[in-house]
N, C-alpha and C positions, 0 to 999 in steps of 0.2 A: 233536242226536242225543241218544240215552239218556243218554250220559256228563255231558250238560249238565244233566239234569232238577234235581238237587239245588240248582245254582247257580241256574237260572232260578226254582225255587220259593222259594228265599230272596230273590230280587231281587224276586218278587211278593207276598212276604209270606205265603206258604202253608206250613201245617205237614203237610198232607196232600192227597192225591187219592183220590176215590172214584170207580170206574169200575164201571158196571153194564151187565148185558144179555148178549146172545149175544156169541160171539167171532166169528161170521159177521157180514160186512157191518156191522161196527161198528169204524168206525177206531180209536177210543180203545182199545177192549179187545184188537183186533187186533195193535196197536202192541206190547202187552206179551206176548201169547199166541201170536202167529203164527197157522198155519192149523191149528186143532184143533176137534174136534167139542163145543163147549160150548154148550148150549142157553139156560142162563143162568147167571151167575155174577156175584160182586162182587169187585173187586180194590181193595185198599187200599194206596198207596204213601205211606209217611211219609218226610219229608225226612230224609236221612242214613241210611235204612233200605231193605233190598231189599222189593220188591213180595210181598204176600201175596194168593193167590187163593183164594177161597172158592167151592167148587164142589158140585155134586149128587155123591153117591157113586156113583151109576150112571156117571157121567163122570170118575171119578178117574184111570184110566189115561189118558186124553186130557188131562186137566189135569197129569198128571206129564210129559208128553211136552213142556210148555212149558219145564221147568227151572226153574219158580218153587216157592218154598214154597206149600204147599197147605193148606187146612183143610177140613173137612167141614162143609158148611153146613147139614146136617141135625141137626147138635148142637144148633143152637138151636131145634129143636122147635115149629115154627109152631102145631101143633095145641094145645100146650100154652098158647102165648101167646094164641091165639085164646078158650080158654076163660077166661084171665086177664083178657082185655079184654071178655069178654061178646059175643064174635062180632064184634067189629069188626077188619077185616082192616087199616086204616089203622094203628091204634094198635098190632097185633100186629107188623106190619112194622117200625113205628118202634122198638118194644122190641127186636126181632132186631137193627137197626142198633145200637141203643144197646149192647146186649151184646157185639157184634163190636168196636166201637169200644173198650169198656172192656178186652177181651181183648188188644187190641193195645196198651193203655196210652194211648189217645188219648181223653183227658177233656177237653181244652181246646186252643183254637188254631183257625186258619182252614182249613176243608177245601173244596176246589173239587170240584164235581161233574161227571161226564161220563158219555158212554155213551148208548145208545138205549134208552129207555123210554117208555111211555105218559105223556105230559105231564101229564094230570090225575092220574093216580095218584101219579106221582113228586113232584108239586108237594103233594099232601096228605100224603104219607109223609114228605117231608123237611120239611115245616112242623111235623109232629108230633114228629119226631125233635129239632128246633131246641128245642121246648117242653120235651122231657125232657132235654136236656143245654145249658142256658143258657150254659156255658162254651165250647161250640163254636160257631163262626160258620160257617154252611154258605153257600157264596158261587157264583155263577155268573160266570165271566169272559166279558166281551162283546168286548174289544178285545185281540188278541193272547194268547190263552188260552196257559198254560205248555205244554201239550201241543202246541198248533200250533208255537209256537216252537222245541220240540224237535224236532218233525218236519220242520221248514223245511230243516234240513241233514241229508243222509244218511250214513251208514256205509258202508265197502265192501261190506257183505253186502246192505244196501239198493240200492246202486248195482248190484249184480249181478242182483238180482232185475229191475230196471229193464231192464238189458241183455238179458236173457232175454224180457222183454215185448216189447221192440223188435224182437227177432229174429222172433218169432212175428207180430207185426204186419205187418211187411214181407212175410213169408211170405204171409199172407192178403191182403194188397194185391196181391201178384204173382198170386196166383191169381185175384183179380177181374180183373186186366187181361187175364189170358190168357182167362178165361171169355167176356169181353166180345169179345175178337179172335177167339175160336173161332165166332163168329155173323157171318153175313153182313148186308150192307144191302139193302133192297128198297123202293124209294120213299121212301128218306130216313130209314129207322128200321132197327134191327136186328131181324131175324126168326129165329124158331127153325125147326128141321127141318120142322115141319108148316105153315111159312109165317105163323104168328101172331106179332105183335110181342112182343119181349122187353120185361118191364116192370120198374120199379125194385124191386117187391115179390118178384119172382122172384131178383133179384140180392142182395137182402138176405137172403132165406132162404139162399141159398149162403153168404153171408158168416158167417151164425149157425152153418150147418154146419161150415165149415173152423175156426171158433173152437172148437168143441166137440171136433173131430177134434184139435185142436192142444192140448186139455187146458186151455183157458182159458175164461173167461166173457165174455159181452157184455151186463151188466146195464142198462147205459145206453142200448142200442140203437145205431144208427150213423146218421150224417148222410151221405145219399146223395141229393143234391138236383140237379135239372136245369132249367136256364132259369129263369125267374122265381124259383123256389124257392131256386135258387144264390144269388140276390141278397139273400137274407134269411139271415143267418149261421147261426142256429140252426134253421132249416126242416130237418126231417129228411127231406123228400122224399116226394111222393104215390106210394103202392105202386102205383097205377093209371097213372102217368105211363109212355109208352113211351120207350125209349132212342133219341132222335133224333140225326141226324148234326149237326155244326157248333153244338151248344149246350154251354155250360159245364156240367160236372157238378162240384159240390164233394163230395169224398169226405173225411170226417173221421171217424176211426175211434179209438176210446179203450177198447181191451180191458183185462181185470183178470185177475189171477191167481185161481185157484180160493179161494171163501170169504171174499172181500173183500180180497184182498191188493194188491199193487202195480200201478199203471195204466201204460199207455203212451198218448202222445197224438200223432197223426200226421195230416196234411192234404196231400191232392194235388188238383188241378183239372185236367180232362181235357176234351178235346172228341174226340169218336168221328169218325174220317174226315178231317176237316180243322177248321180254324178260320177264321172269317170275320175279316176286316180288323178290324172294331172289337174282337172278342174277343181277337185276337193282340195289339192295342195295349194291352188291359186286362191281359192276362197278363204282357206286356213290363215294363208299369209295376210290377206287383208283383213280378216276379222280379228286377227291378233293386233295388228296396228290399229284398228278402229277402237278396239276396247283399250288399249293402252292410252291413245289420244283422250278418250272420253273421261279417262282417270286423272289424267294430268292437265287438262283444261282447268285454267284458274282466272278469276277476277283480276283485271288490271295486268295481265301479262301481255308482252307483245306478240301479236297474232302470227308473226314471222317464226317465233320459237316453235310452235307447232309445225309449220312447214319444213323448216330444217329437221325437226324431230321425226317427221314422216320420212323424209328423204334417208335419215341415218337408219330408220328401223327397215325399211324396205332394202337398202343396201346390204344390211347384215343378213338378209333373207336370200341375197343375191340376185336382186332386180336393178336393172339400170334405173336411173333417176333423172329428172331434169337439173338436179344438182351438179351431176357429173356431167350431163351433156344438155344442155338447154334446147336442143335440137331433136332430142330422142323421141321417136314415136312407138316405142314399146317400153313396157314396164310402168313407172310411175311418171306421167306426163303433163299434169296439171297441178294447181295449187289446191291447198287442203281445204280451202272454205272462202266463204264471203258473207257479207251482211246480205239482209233480206228484208223487203218492205214493200213499198208502192213499185219498186223495180225488182226484178228477179235477182239481179246483181247489183247491190249498192255497197257503200262504205259500211264496214271497214273490209278491206281485202287483206289476205294473208301474206303476199309478197313485199309491199312496202315495209321497210324496217321501222317506221314510225308508227304503224297501227298498232292500236292497244284495245284490248278486251274490255272495254270501260263498262261500268254498271248502266244496264240500258240497252246494250247492243243485243241483236238477235242475230246469230251467225249459223252456218252450217259447218258440219266436220264431215268430210267426204273423201276419204281415202280411196283409191283404186288401182288396179293394174291391168295392162292392156296387151293382148298379144293377137293382133289380127291375123298374122300369117299362121297361128296356131288355131285360130277359129274360136278365140274365146277372150273374155274380158270380165271384170268383177269391179263393182263399186258398191259401198254401203254409206249412206247418207241419213244423217239426222240433224234435226235442228234445234238449237238451244238458245236460252237467254241467260244473259249474266244479271244476277239481282244486285242491288244496292248493299246487301249484307254479304256480298261475296259468293253466293250459293249459285250453282249452275242447273238451271231447269231444262230438262229434257221435255220438249213442249209436246211431243205426241209420241206414244210407245207403239210399237208394232214388232212381231217377231222377226228374228234375223235368220231364221232357217234357209238353208240354201236350196233343199230339195223339198218339191212338192209332189207327194205321193199321187201316182196316176193308175187307176185300173186298166186292165187289158180288156179289149172287147172279146 
């Protein structure tokens, strides 16, 4: 949580954080600013002090909405700095950062950089800044960055954002099921009023429309994959595929708040009309493991316990797992879950042995089995929150039924 930042910075030996870029779809900046229209800004968070947001004066009122202390970035007069450096934009930007740091009293110490900027430009600028300020050590954190650790646990406001996204998500999923069931089948496929087959592309366009109408975004697309594609976990689905009866459809949806805010993550597997015996057995195996894991999830347990337990249960059902063969492409081929927030995948992850389901984490539980050569796959996924009292909250409820009944034309 944000309240842990100073402690985390101290543990990491950091004196300041520098976050750059737009506020939109820039998780590190959005974490501090929320959903405001800032096309470009710099934020400096020194240990033990409140963050300061440097912004364009045209966006000063948007910046004020953040509640942060703000400074006018135009005061650093890039045109004058360009003259001073003979027109060198890298040196001019480095001088601007140097002046900003000095104004903040930040003249020595370790500074970690975050945000979304062009890699080549930022590499050049921060190297130049390092040369100008040898007492400043500019670092990039690779393992468990401070902001990622802070974001791992959510405060009540962040949880409420996630709950709202969960409600929108299941509403869109419900509309999708109703849309599919509003069509009838002919010769084993869903058909429209004109008799032409309904395709995955048409369903996805409806999902995008319902997301927009609900006031949220679908920036990563959606997985709506049938048959063989359902057997490859992240195949998004061929838009030209028709909606055939009796084939597994993996529907994985991860909508996001406007501007790059909080996500939700949710998966159901459907069969239209009926489920063949082998599909039903596949689903029953996944459902049994899913139900077991939801019962066994506890606060403060190591997340990897659930990963190992998933492998154990699937292996008992005769399925190959990545515990037996890390390179397997059939059976259980991925991890059991991950944290979710401003990124669709964030801490904690279920494979590292040190990851713990601490109070405040919001994570997915998503067992699945995949057999592309048999033309089928199945995944069930819900998102849960671990509360300080140890309770586990299922954030959004939706039926787990496999078969969606379909009328014949």
